[in-house]
Structures are given as C-alpha cells and as structure tokens.
FIFIGU-610641 format. One record per residue: residue in one letter; z, y, x of N, C-alpha, C in turn; residue number from 1. Coordinates in pm, whole numbers. Atoms other than C-alpha are relative to their C-alpha. Layout:
# FIFIGU-610641
residu, n.up, n.north, n.east, ca.up, ca.north, ca.east, c.up, c.north, c.east, num
A, Z, Y, X, Z, Y, X, Z, Y, X, NUM
...
END
This chain:
# FIFIGU-610641
residu, n.up, n.north, n.east, ca.up, ca.north, ca.east, c.up, c.north, c.east, num
M, -44, -153, 17, 11353, 4372, 14850, 91, 79, 125, 1
P, -27, -133, -119, 11443, 4710, 15041, 148, -4, 32, 2
P, -155, 18, 32, 11790, 4697, 15154, 74, 168, -25, 3
M, -70, -126, 97, 12030, 4978, 14978, 11, 86, 70, 4
T, -22, -145, -48, 12040, 5300, 15095, 30, 115, -104, 5
E, 14, -136, 103, 12127, 5639, 14947, -52, 40, -57, 6
K, 142, -98, 103, 11813, 5771, 14838, -55, -88, -119, 7
N, 0, 128, 118, 11764, 5416, 14648, 81, -46, -88, 8
R, -92, 44, 90, 12083, 5368, 14511, -20, 60, -141, 9
P, 2, -16, 135, 12122, 5345, 14159, 128, 100, -68, 10
A, -103, -74, 62, 12342, 5576, 13942, 76, -89, -54, 11
A, -112, 89, 50, 12681, 5447, 13829, -30, -39, -157, 12
G, 49, 51, 117, 12627, 5208, 13523, -148, -29, -22, 13
V, 148, 72, 51, 12260, 5168, 13561, -50, -124, 103, 14
P, 44, 105, -109, 12132, 4853, 13700, -100, 3, 58, 15
P, 107, -22, -87, 11919, 4836, 14004, -139, -56, -59, 16
F, 164, 45, 34, 11525, 4818, 13974, -43, -144, 79, 17
E, 52, 112, -104, 11404, 4481, 14115, -151, 21, 37, 18
E, 160, -4, -78, 11063, 4464, 14299, -55, -135, -159, 19
G, 114, 101, 100, 10814, 4273, 14044, 78, 10, -169, 20
A, -38, -16, 149, 11036, 4353, 13723, -106, 108, -76, 21
A, 142, -44, 59, 10865, 4501, 13452, 89, 154, -22, 22
E, -68, -173, -14, 10922, 4940, 13446, 24, -5, -136, 23
P, -60, 31, 115, 11122, 5034, 13179, -106, 92, -75, 24
P, 123, -60, 67, 10913, 5176, 12914, 3, 182, -15, 25
K, -33, -167, -26, 10870, 5562, 12901, -17, 62, -143, 26
K, -20, -57, 123, 10937, 5784, 12600, -176, 53, -49, 27
P, 170, -66, 29, 10577, 5882, 12404, 23, 35, -23, 28
R, 42, -152, -54, 10508, 6200, 12437, 15, 76, -174, 29
V, 8, -39, 103, 10623, 6380, 12067, -80, 172, -33, 30
R, 67, -82, 44, 10367, 6631, 11924, 28, 66, -92, 31
K, -38, -159, 83, 10442, 6992, 11761, -68, -65, -68, 32
P, 75, -40, 143, 10398, 6994, 11402, -61, 80, 11, 33
F, 28, -81, 31, 10143, 7168, 11310, 32, 116, -119, 34
P, 35, -38, -146, 10130, 7457, 11343, 58, 75, 77, 35
S, -49, -57, -89, 10233, 7551, 11640, -72, 155, 83, 36
A, 38, -130, -102, 10199, 7852, 11879, -154, -25, 79, 37
N, 167, 42, -50, 9904, 7657, 12043, -114, -40, -87, 38
D, 104, 14, 97, 9733, 7586, 11742, -38, 146, -28, 39
L, 63, -156, 36, 9714, 7979, 11672, -65, 19, 92, 40
F, 111, -43, -89, 9573, 8004, 11987, -160, -66, 1, 41
A, 120, 110, -2, 9350, 7727, 11936, -87, 66, -121, 42
M, 44, -40, 164, 9245, 7859, 11569, -80, 134, 63, 43
F, 42, -114, -4, 9212, 8198, 11714, -155, -22, 126, 44
G, 79, 74, -147, 8990, 8018, 12060, -132, -2, -129, 45
I, 125, 92, 101, 8740, 7858, 11783, -90, 105, -67, 46
V, 53, -111, 80, 8700, 8186, 11586, -103, 41, 115, 47
L, 23, -82, -76, 8639, 8450, 11850, -137, -117, 92, 48
G, 131, 78, -36, 8416, 8117, 12032, -138, -25, -27, 49
M, 102, 29, 111, 8164, 8074, 11754, -66, 163, -1, 50
Q, 75, -135, -23, 8146, 8464, 11745, -125, 36, 94, 51
I, 123, 34, -60, 8009, 8453, 12065, -101, -91, 66, 52
A, 98, 88, 7, 7820, 8181, 12104, -141, 19, -106, 53
V, 165, -63, 94, 7578, 8301, 11778, -5, 124, 65, 54
S, 39, -153, -40, 7608, 8638, 11897, -144, -61, 128, 55
L, 97, 93, -94, 7406, 8444, 12204, -127, -58, -32, 56
A, 115, 80, 34, 7220, 8226, 12014, -108, 102, -54, 57
V, 82, -113, 32, 7084, 8504, 11808, -65, 136, 61, 58
S, 94, -122, -68, 7003, 8769, 12070, -112, -88, 75, 59
F, 91, 105, -4, 6810, 8435, 12246, -94, -8, -104, 60
V, 98, 22, 42, 6615, 8354, 11968, -50, 156, -51, 61
L, 70, -175, 58, 6522, 8771, 11864, -135, -6, 131, 62
L, 99, 5, -132, 6410, 8764, 12228, -126, -87, -5, 63
V, 115, 87, -12, 6202, 8447, 12213, -117, 45, -93, 64
L, 66, -34, 66, 6043, 8582, 11935, -38, 144, -23, 65
G, 49, -138, -59, 5963, 8934, 12095, 46, 111, -103, 66
V, -99, -136, 59, 6185, 9107, 11842, 59, 64, 50, 67
E, -74, -105, -67, 6319, 9463, 11984, 139, -32, -84, 68
T, -180, -38, 46, 6768, 9490, 11929, 18, 98, 29, 69
D, -58, -111, 15, 6761, 9798, 11910, 138, 72, -57, 70
A, -71, -14, 25, 7108, 9901, 11840, 31, 125, -75, 71
A, 15, -165, 39, 7057, 10258, 11781, -53, 23, -159, 72
E, 89, 1, 93, 6818, 10166, 11487, 117, -87, -126, 73
P, -72, 34, 67, 7087, 10142, 11193, -28, -161, -92, 74
L, 68, 153, 80, 6900, 9868, 10920, -34, -99, 107, 75
Q, 65, 114, -107, 6797, 9678, 11232, 120, -80, 59, 76
Q, -85, 18, -41, 7126, 9683, 11335, 135, -132, -131, 77
G, -98, 49, 156, 7313, 9588, 10994, -81, -159, -27, 78
R, 35, 129, 19, 7059, 9272, 10969, 69, -82, 95, 79
R, -59, 91, -114, 7155, 9151, 11301, 157, -47, -15, 80
M, -137, 47, 37, 7519, 9171, 11246, 19, -90, -118, 81
A, -10, 82, 128, 7480, 9022, 10917, -34, -155, 13, 82
A, 53, 97, -7, 7316, 8747, 11043, 156, -44, 104, 83
I, -134, 24, -120, 7589, 8709, 11361, 123, -39, -119, 84
Y, -129, 12, 104, 7873, 8733, 11089, 12, -138, -63, 85
L, 16, 121, 112, 7751, 8507, 10822, 10, -179, 87, 86
L, 7, 141, -65, 7684, 8217, 11076, 102, -76, 79, 87
A, -135, 62, -99, 7965, 8208, 11322, 150, 37, -82, 88
M, -109, 23, 65, 8238, 8291, 11065, 18, -112, -87, 89
T, 82, 95, 74, 8083, 8036, 10824, 41, -149, 92, 90
A, 11, 72, -34, 8076, 7808, 11084, 186, -10, 68, 91
A, -171, 15, -43, 8422, 7889, 11214, 124, -63, -47, 92
Y, -87, 100, 66, 8613, 7814, 10925, -31, -118, -40, 93
F, -12, 130, 11, 8509, 7480, 10908, 1, -80, 79, 94
M, -7, 43, -166, 8530, 7420, 11253, 231, 18, 23, 95
V, -121, -10, -37, 8901, 7547, 11193, 74, -90, -101, 96
L, -20, 101, 97, 8935, 7286, 10907, 12, -111, 81, 97
W, -3, 121, -117, 8866, 7034, 11136, 68, -29, 96, 98
Y, -91, 16, -101, 9066, 7106, 11373, 179, -17, -67, 99
R, -118, -18, 58, 9347, 7154, 11130, 62, -131, -41, 100
R, -11, 116, 78, 9282, 6809, 10974, 47, -83, 131, 101
M, -26, 39, -122, 9275, 6640, 11328, 155, 1, 43, 102
R, -137, -2, -58, 9636, 6774, 11425, 109, -43, -110, 103
G, -92, 45, 137, 9761, 6644, 11081, 68, 140, -83, 104
G, -45, -95, 146, 9784, 6964, 10864, -42, -67, -117, 105
S, 29, 9, 203, 9782, 6955, 10488, 58, 79, -78, 106
G, -16, -124, 95, 9834, 7110, 10203, -111, 83, -52, 107
S, 96, -64, 71, 9681, 7372, 10035, -49, 90, 99, 108
L, 107, -122, -122, 9392, 7620, 10220, -62, 114, -124, 109
G, 5, -124, 86, 9447, 7890, 9958, 47, -9, -203, 110
R, -18, 2, 123, 9549, 7948, 9588, -68, 101, -55, 111
F, 93, -113, 122, 9328, 8116, 9330, 47, 1, -131, 112
S, -72, -36, 143, 9588, 8188, 9030, -55, 120, -89, 113
V, 39, -90, 108, 9419, 8365, 8763, 99, 132, -32, 114
R, -121, -32, 25, 9760, 8484, 8647, 48, 122, 79, 115
G, -35, -77, -84, 9812, 8668, 8963, -81, 132, 8, 116
L, 114, -132, -26, 9536, 8970, 8890, 80, 74, -96, 117
N, -91, -147, 77, 9809, 9213, 8775, -68, 150, 66, 118
P, 66, -116, -69, 9606, 9536, 8773, 113, 93, 48, 119
M, -73, -81, -68, 9929, 9718, 8868, 67, -45, 81, 120
L, -12, 31, -140, 9994, 9539, 9132, -120, 16, 125, 121
L, 84, -43, -48, 9675, 9581, 9236, -29, 129, 69, 122
L, 20, -111, 4, 9664, 9908, 9206, 94, 74, 90, 123
W, -91, -53, -83, 9977, 9972, 9381, -35, -61, 128, 124
A, 29, 95, -141, 9869, 9731, 9683, -126, 122, 42, 125
F, 103, -62, -46, 9575, 9968, 9711, 26, 161, 52, 126
V, -81, -150, -55, 9778, 10344, 9693, 80, -56, 169, 127
L, -78, 46, -75, 9998, 10136, 9955, -83, 13, 138, 128
M, 93, 1, -129, 9672, 10069, 10161, -22, 164, 79, 129
L, 33, -139, -17, 9598, 10435, 10149, 121, 57, 44, 130
A, -121, -60, -64, 9940, 10581, 10255, 16, -32, 119, 131
A, 36, 75, -149, 9939, 10344, 10512, -67, 3, 122, 132
G, 73, -79, -132, 9638, 10450, 10710, 11, 161, 6, 133
I, -43, -126, -30, 9763, 10792, 10640, 119, 2, 110, 134
V, -104, -20, -91, 10086, 10726, 10817, -14, -51, 166, 135
C, 86, 26, -144, 9868, 10529, 11093, -65, 79, 91, 136
E, 145, -44, -72, 9617, 10797, 11161, 16, 52, 137, 137
P, -5, -41, -112, 9801, 10953, 11439, 16, -76, 126, 138
L, 9, 64, -173, 9843, 10669, 11680, -120, -66, -25, 139
L, 144, 32, 4, 9466, 10562, 11531, -81, 97, 81, 140
S, 65, -98, -77, 9340, 10896, 11673, 14, -14, 129, 141
L, -12, 27, -175, 9489, 10803, 12022, -116, -121, 55, 142
L, 68, 118, -59, 9304, 10473, 12022, -198, 25, 30, 143
P, 163, -2, 15, 8880, 10458, 12113, -40, -40, -167, 144
A, 106, 36, 132, 8673, 10504, 11794, -104, -131, 30, 145
V, 105, 53, 57, 8455, 10274, 11637, -138, 11, 70, 146
K, 78, -53, -62, 8116, 10303, 11777, -45, 22, -111, 147
E, 42, -31, 104, 7901, 10471, 11528, -129, -88, -61, 148
Y, 43, 91, 30, 7639, 10184, 11503, 48, -163, 1, 149
E, -49, 149, -25, 7880, 9892, 11522, -36, -66, -106, 150
F, 31, 87, 93, 7791, 9763, 11193, -149, 24, -60, 151
G, 99, 6, -13, 7502, 9871, 11137, -32, 75, -193, 152
R, 5, -81, 113, 7342, 10048, 10785, -65, -127, -126, 153
G, 113, 71, 67, 7163, 9891, 10488, 54, -106, -77, 154
G, -23, 38, 120, 7196, 9663, 10183, 69, -118, 85, 155
W, -61, 184, -98, 7281, 9347, 10495, 157, 48, 50, 156
A, -153, -65, -65, 7605, 9582, 10623, 52, -7, -140, 157
L, -119, -4, 144, 7713, 9614, 10265, 29, -141, -63, 158
V, 4, 196, 31, 7652, 9239, 10172, 169, -94, 110, 159
T, -111, 77, -142, 7894, 9172, 10537, 118, 53, -36, 160
L, -133, -65, 23, 8153, 9421, 10488, 73, -52, -134, 161
V, -45, -42, 117, 8207, 9457, 10111, 25, -216, -63, 162
V, -4, 89, 91, 8140, 9094, 10020, 27, -164, 84, 163
A, -19, 179, -116, 8112, 8770, 10327, 131, 76, 94, 164
A, -122, -12, -52, 8406, 8962, 10519, 102, -42, -72, 165
P, -163, 68, 85, 8704, 8951, 10251, -33, -127, -45, 166
V, -5, 199, 44, 8555, 8561, 10131, 51, 16, 126, 167
L, -13, 73, -80, 8575, 8462, 10433, 103, 15, 121, 168
E, -123, -70, -66, 8844, 8666, 10613, 103, -117, -42, 169
E, -114, 51, 139, 9088, 8577, 10305, -4, -151, 21, 170
L, -31, 156, 7, 9013, 8191, 10318, 47, -53, 122, 171
L, -53, 29, -99, 9087, 8218, 10675, 152, 21, 40, 172
C, -142, -57, -100, 9376, 8422, 10759, 93, -47, -133, 173
R, -141, 76, 140, 9577, 8346, 10395, -17, -94, -97, 174
G, 11, 168, 34, 9430, 8053, 10312, 17, -102, 98, 175
V, -21, 92, -126, 9401, 7843, 10627, 171, 27, 53, 176
V, -104, -64, -107, 9695, 8040, 10866, 76, 20, -96, 177
L, -144, -44, 45, 9954, 8175, 10625, 22, -116, -101, 178
E, -83, 86, 52, 9976, 7895, 10394, -7, -159, 101, 179
S, -66, 70, -110, 10004, 7645, 10736, 140, 35, 29, 180
L, -107, -52, -55, 10255, 7870, 10881, 109, 32, -134, 181
R, -135, 20, 108, 10459, 7884, 10512, 67, -95, -16, 182
A, -80, 103, 14, 10471, 7551, 10486, 133, -78, 126, 183
R, -84, 52, -137, 10653, 7488, 10851, 117, 121, 11, 184
Y, -131, -45, -20, 10849, 7802, 10845, -4, 144, -100, 185
G, -43, -72, 135, 10859, 8013, 10512, -97, 112, -9, 186
A, 70, -94, -11, 10716, 8324, 10406, 39, 97, 9, 187
A, -8, -117, -48, 10851, 8593, 10562, -92, -3, 181, 188
T, 73, 52, -106, 10722, 8424, 10915, -131, -1, -11, 189
A, 138, 11, 19, 10384, 8304, 10769, -75, 153, -21, 190
W, 15, -182, -12, 10381, 8721, 10651, -80, 30, 137, 191
A, 24, -81, -140, 10403, 8835, 11000, -78, -54, 91, 192
V, 105, 49, -113, 10226, 8619, 11212, -136, -31, -65, 193
S, 117, 13, 114, 9913, 8545, 10945, -90, 167, 51, 194
S, 56, -120, -21, 9879, 8929, 10973, -20, 63, 132, 195
F, 17, -37, -121, 9923, 8968, 11360, -160, -91, 43, 196
F, 151, 45, -48, 9601, 8722, 11382, -111, 56, -118, 197
F, 139, -58, 48, 9422, 8861, 11118, -44, 146, 102, 198
G, -4, -147, -46, 9448, 9207, 11321, -73, -70, 159, 199
A, 35, 88, -134, 9380, 8996, 11646, -117, -23, 1, 200
L, 151, 27, 47, 9035, 8902, 11515, -59, 66, -16, 201
H, 97, -115, 27, 8916, 9231, 11468, -23, 56, 165, 202
L, 16, -2, -113, 8947, 9287, 11843, -8, 136, 71, 203
Q, -14, -192, -69, 8890, 9695, 11915, 156, 8, -20, 204
P, -95, -51, 19, 9201, 9834, 11921, 22, 79, -111, 205
V, -80, -77, 77, 9208, 10093, 11664, -38, -138, -131, 206
L, -6, 84, 139, 9086, 9806, 11434, 98, -139, -11, 207
V, -95, 110, -28, 9318, 9545, 11538, 132, 79, -55, 208
V, -101, -52, 65, 9601, 9847, 11452, 3, -13, -153, 209
N, -5, -17, 100, 9470, 9871, 11125, -50, -107, -65, 210
A, 13, 206, 47, 9372, 9498, 11016, 154, -8, -3, 211
F, -101, 81, -3, 9700, 9418, 11132, 117, 71, -138, 212
V, -90, -74, 98, 9881, 9699, 10868, -68, -57, -128, 213
I, 76, 42, 141, 9612, 9608, 10600, 52, -175, -33, 214
G, -21, 183, -3, 9702, 9232, 10693, 137, -35, -64, 215
L, -177, -4, 105, 10111, 9310, 10588, -38, 46, -119, 216
I, 4, -28, 115, 9971, 9419, 10309, -57, -105, -127, 217
L, 34, 78, 87, 9745, 9175, 10181, 89, -118, -1, 218
G, -24, 133, -76, 9946, 8861, 10356, 141, 38, -172, 219
Y, -110, 10, 67, 10233, 9017, 10098, -23, -34, -172, 220
I, 21, 31, 151, 10031, 9040, 9768, -12, -137, -35, 221
Y, 13, 137, -18, 9909, 8696, 9854, 117, -88, -36, 222
I, -175, 104, -6, 10252, 8542, 9852, 23, 46, -131, 223
V, -49, -40, 136, 10374, 8756, 9508, -120, -36, -96, 224
A, 68, 58, 141, 10064, 8678, 9310, -64, -133, 16, 225
D, 64, 113, 28, 9971, 8353, 9427, -139, -22, 15, 226
S, 123, 4, 42, 9606, 8417, 9443, -91, 98, 127, 227
L, 110, -76, -59, 9304, 8488, 9686, -54, 102, -47, 228
W, 93, -83, 37, 9116, 8641, 9440, 70, 126, 13, 229
A, -57, -110, -34, 9360, 8935, 9447, -40, 42, 172, 230
T, -6, -41, -161, 9344, 8984, 9849, -150, -10, 26, 231
I, 131, -25, -14, 8997, 8941, 9824, -80, 129, -9, 232
I, 46, -66, 98, 8909, 9200, 9558, 66, 147, 116, 233
L, -68, -152, -77, 9179, 9476, 9765, -44, -11, 135, 234
H, 101, 14, -123, 8972, 9357, 10099, -134, 87, 25, 235
A, 147, -32, 92, 8659, 9416, 9908, -4, 202, 7, 236
L, -38, -135, -45, 8812, 9767, 9856, 17, 60, 96, 237
N, -41, -78, -157, 8951, 9875, 10165, -154, 24, 81, 238
N, 152, -3, -88, 8590, 9781, 10345, -90, 105, -61, 239
A, 92, -47, 69, 8392, 9962, 10078, 64, 128, -2, 240
V, -69, -141, 7, 8611, 10304, 10088, -55, 7, 210, 241
A, 26, -67, -160, 8577, 10297, 10511, -207, -46, 10, 242
Y, 167, -32, -7, 8178, 10222, 10465, -48, 91, -104, 243
L, 37, -104, 72, 8136, 10496, 10223, 40, 86, 85, 244
L, -56, -123, -62, 8334, 10703, 10456, -156, 27, 155, 245
L, 92, -11, -145, 8067, 10590, 10761, -170, 109, -52, 246
L, 154, -102, 62, 7745, 10701, 10531, -8, 86, 4, 247
T, 43, -144, 26, 7829, 11018, 10423, 103, 49, 136, 248
G, -5, -92, -132, 7948, 11076, 10842, 124, 67, -7, 249
Y, -92, 9, -34, 8296, 11072, 10769, 123, -88, 60, 250
G, -52, 106, -31, 8414, 10767, 10946, 106, -11, 97, 251
D, -99, -31, -43, 8600, 10933, 11212, 97, 85, -4, 252
A, -74, -110, 47, 8733, 11212, 11027, 160, -55, -23, 253
T, -171, -2, 1, 9120, 11262, 11026, 35, 75, -131, 254
L, -75, -64, 144, 9342, 11349, 10673, 23, 185, 106, 255
A, -15, -121, -88, 9445, 11682, 10948, -152, 72, -10, 256
G, 110, -103, 27, 9103, 11779, 10975, -43, 34, -96, 257
L, 47, -37, 131, 8991, 11738, 10641, 91, 103, -79, 258
V, -52, -67, 81, 9289, 11934, 10488, -23, 138, 75, 259
G, -32, -154, -84, 9319, 12214, 10783, 122, 50, -14, 260
D, -146, -74, 31, 9635, 12370, 10633, 102, -112, 47, 261
R, -91, 80, -43, 9897, 12251, 10857, 81, -52, -124, 262
T, -91, 50, 101, 10133, 12256, 10582, 17, -76, -89, 263
I, 79, 78, 113, 9949, 12094, 10300, -4, -138, 66, 264
Y, 6, 74, -77, 9898, 11827, 10596, 96, -107, 11, 265
W, -92, 78, -10, 10242, 11742, 10638, 54, -9, -127, 266
I, -34, 57, 136, 10351, 11734, 10245, -76, -115, -15, 267
V, 54, 148, 53, 10119, 11489, 10191, 13, -121, 122, 268
Y, -37, 94, -93, 10184, 11306, 10514, 171, -34, -32, 269
A, -145, 51, 77, 10597, 11303, 10390, -37, -68, -119, 270
G, 51, 132, 122, 10437, 11163, 10065, -17, -108, 43, 271
A, 21, 104, -12, 10265, 10911, 10199, 76, -75, 109, 272
A, -117, 45, -57, 10544, 10819, 10432, 148, -82, -21, 273
A, -106, 12, 78, 10800, 10821, 10191, -29, -135, -116, 274
V, 24, 105, 70, 10564, 10585, 9977, -25, -160, 64, 275
T, 38, 105, -100, 10496, 10342, 10282, 144, -75, 51, 276
M, -131, 53, -18, 10870, 10306, 10339, 73, -54, -116, 277
L, -30, 28, 114, 10996, 10267, 10014, -64, -157, -6, 278
S, 68, 139, 27, 10726, 9984, 9982, 52, -96, 72, 279
A, -70, 91, -106, 10833, 9840, 10308, 94, -55, -44, 280
W, -118, 63, 45, 11169, 9804, 10197, 25, -92, -132, 281
M, -11, 74, 106, 11077, 9654, 9855, -87, -114, 26, 282
V, 38, 89, -76, 10858, 9388, 10052, 117, -68, 46, 283
W, -95, 127, -66, 11129, 9274, 10309, 74, -70, -97, 284
R, -86, 39, 95, 11359, 9270, 10003, -52, -131, -80, 285
T, 86, 99, 38, 11086, 9032, 9844, 29, -130, 49, 286
L, 55, 111, -84, 11037, 8830, 10137, 171, -69, -3, 287
R, -90, 37, -2, 11401, 8781, 10214, 84, -69, -123, 288
R, -20, 49, 117, 11466, 8647, 9871, -56, -118, -8, 289
L, 49, 138, 38, 11247, 8403, 9866, -9, -94, 166, 290
G, -34, 105, -83, 11354, 8268, 10190, 117, -44, -5, 291
S, -152, 48, 45, 11690, 8236, 10063, -9, -92, -89, 292
G, 54, 143, 109, 11540, 8023, 9775, -24, -123, 62, 293
R, 62, 137, -77, 11364, 7795, 10030, 129, -59, 79, 294
K, -108, 80, -74, 11693, 7778, 10228, 69, -99, -122, 295
N, -89, 142, 93, 11888, 7674, 9886, -74, -155, -32, 296
E, 26, 107, -1, 11651, 7456, 9846, -40, -130, 82, 297
D, 6, 104, -111, 11623, 7252, 10176, 164, -70, -1, 298
A, -129, 61, -16, 12029, 7230, 10154, -8, -97, -138, 299
A, 47, 79, 111, 11950, 7065, 9810, -15, -121, 20, 300
END
C-alpha cells in the first residue's frame, strides 16, 4: 500500500480505498425523459436528413435513367418535388415514430375528434391567418423571396401542397411533437415549441417566419378543437390560397402593392393588426387557463 500523502489522503469521514478492494459503484447515468431539447434536435435532424437523402437519391436515379431535370420547366419540377416530398416525409414520419419509441415516448400520436370541427372556429382561424399574414408582410418583404419554380406546377404540385403537406406535417408537428411536449411540459410550452419546430422545417427564411406564425394558429386550434382534422383543413386552405396566388402571378405580391393607395392600405393594416392582437390575447388567456387547470390537477 503506498504511503499516505497529502495528495492521496482521503477526505474527513471517508474511509481510505485499499488496493485490491472493489471500486465503489458508479452512479447510473439518468436519461432525460422524452422529449428533451436533444430529442427535438434529433427529430429535426431525421426530417432534414431524409429530405437531403431522398433528394440526392431521386436526382441520381433520374440521372441514371437519362431523364433531364430542368428546374425551369414547371410541370417537371412539380413531379420531381412531389416524388421527393412524399418519399422523404413519409419515411421521416415513421423514423420519428421509431425514435420516439426507442426513447420511451408514449401516449397519443394525434387526436381526431369530429366534434372539434366547429365551422365558426375554423372560419375565425382562417381569418386570423389572413390578418396575421398582413401584419407580418413588412417583415416578410425584407427576406429573400421563394424562387418562382421552387414547388413547380401541375396536378402533382397541387397534390403535394394541398393534400400531402397538410396531412404529413400535421401528423408530425401537431400529432407527434405537440402531443409529446404537452404530456411533459403542458399546453403553452407545447404550443410555442411545436410551432417553432414547424417553422424551422421550412428552412427558407421567409417560409420559416410565415410557417411559425401559421403554426401558432394551427397549434392553438388543435389544442382547443382536439382534432387534427381541423388543422389539416386549415393547413390545406392556407396552402391552396398560396398556390392560387403563385398560379395567377401574385406569389410575390404585397397588399401595399395591390391596394396602391397608402391611406386604404394603413386602414386595412390597422384592422388586421387589431384582429391579430385581440386574437393573441384570447389565445394566451385560454392557454393560461389550461395551464392553471393542469397545475391544479397535479397538486390534487
């Protein structure tokens, strides 16, 4: 046994460790409950990784088959983007489910209450999306616009934007992400973080900001309606309006440019801002009430 020195002298009250004796057991590493911040980054990485992988795979297959991929040709771009999106998002959704299961996540993957399909609630949400878009317009106009050929044209582009995207993105963002967050952190945190997750998936700055704002509205509707059907319908309507504007050549148009008269523009803008602020207050009040109810249940 080595001589006792100041360096190896044990602390007061701790018996010295003798050579040959069994080492004291190490504390087991405690895994953070699902979902943690790392889990959100992992799920985001899965979705982004699948988009990159599928995009490269589709491009390689087309190259091998000798099919030219001219991004300037709208119909061809629409078919290509449909193939990439459907394959990538479907695979990403099931991979996220697998990851969630491996991390011990459980519970609902989305609620589909038909009773939540309140026409007045859906109408209010759609008007709010339009009003919020007007309020955000000055900020969005400062960001790089989406390229004209980004989504393509034709039937496949329509199916992608108005059917596939609403279904798959709502299943992922409001179903898996929001529900998982709500089970651990409550409605308000789930609402905000899932909206940020939804926005980040769109990658391009102008789409990120717009999707984040739309995600806040969709997340709230999902929480109060308890139905993914409601958010899928609203998501599809929003994308249909955006696609119609692209088809008619108004994809980059602003309300200020369309109205022309500055006085009328500011009247409309003030009305949209009033609707948005009043709605935001109502949303926050409802989420706070839900949060207080959860705390009371936990205390009981």
